[in-house]
N, C-alpha and C positions, 0 to 999 in steps of 0.2 A: 504494500500500500504506500509506503514512504517512497519507494523507488518510482512507482507510477506517478506520484505527485511531483517528484523532482523532475521527471521527464517532461511532464506537462508544463511546469514552470520554465524549463530550459527551452522547450519548443515555442512557448509563447514569447520568450525573450528573443529567440532567433527570428521569428516572424515579425515582431514589432520593430526590430532593428534592421530589417532587410529592406533593400531598395526595390526588390522584386518579390513581393509577398506571395504571389501565386506560385512562382518557381520554388521559393523556399518551402512553401507548404507541400508541394509535390515531392520535393527532395526528402522531406521528413516522412511523408507517407511511404515513399519507395524504400527508404532506409528501414523503417519499422516493419514493413511487409517483406523485407528481404529481396526486393527487386532492384536494388541499387547497383548490382553487379553488372558490369558491361560484358557482353558476350562477344567473343572474337571468333570469326570464322577461321577455322584451322586449315581447311583445304576446300577446293572447289573443283568439280569435274566438268570440263568443257571439251566437247567433241572427243570424248574418250580419254582425254589427258588430265591428269591430276595436277592441280596448281596449289603450291603451298606458300609461295612468296606473297607476303601481305600487299606489297605494292602492285604486283601483277593481278592479284584478286581484286583490288580496288579499281585498277584500270579496266579489268574485264567487266565489272559492274557498270562503270562509267560508260564504256562503249555500248553496252546493252541498252541502258536507259537513253543515251543519245540517239540510238537507232530507233527506239520507240518514238521519241519526240519527232524525229525526221519523218517517220511513217505517218504520224498524226498530222503533221504539217502538210505532207503531200496529199493525204486524203482530204483535208480541208480545202486545199487548192482545187482538187478534182470536183468536190461538191460545189464550190463556188462557180466553177466553169459550167457545171450542169445547171445550176440555178440561173446563170446568165443566159444559157441556151433556152431554158423554159420561158424566161421573161421575153427574150427576143421572139420566140415562136408565138407567144400570146399577143404581143404587140403587132407582129406581122399579120396574124390572123385577124385581129380587130381592125387594123387599118385597111386591109384588103378584103375584109368581109368574106374570108375563105372558110370553108368547112374542112376540117382535118380529122383524121382518124387518130384517137388518142393512143391506140396500139402502135401506130406508126411512130408517134412521138416517143413512146416508151422504148421502142426498138432502136431508134436513133440514139437516144441517151444511153441505153444499155451497151450498144456497140462502141460508143465513144469512151465509156468507162473502162473497157478492156484495153484500150490503146494507151 
C-alpha cells in the first residue's frame, strides 16, 4: 500500500513537471504495463535470403514503403486521367447532343487503365 502511494505521488510529480503531459502519461502506462521495451528485428527474409545487418533491414523496409507510396501515386494519377476522360466525354456528349452507349465508355476507360 505504501509503495503504491509512493508510485502515484512520483507519477503525479512527473506528469505535473512534464512539458508533454500526454507523452509522459503514456510513458508511465507503458512502463507499468511492461510494454516499454523496444523490440528489435533480429533478421528478415527477403527473396529467400536472410538479412541480419540492422542497416540493411532498415533500408529494405524503406525501399518497400517507398515503393508502396510510388504505386499509390501512380494509381492516383491513373484515376485522375480516367476522371478527366469521363468529364470530357460528358461535356462532348452534352455539347453535341450525342447519345452514347455507357458500355462503350466503360470499355474505353477499362482498356486505357491497362496501358
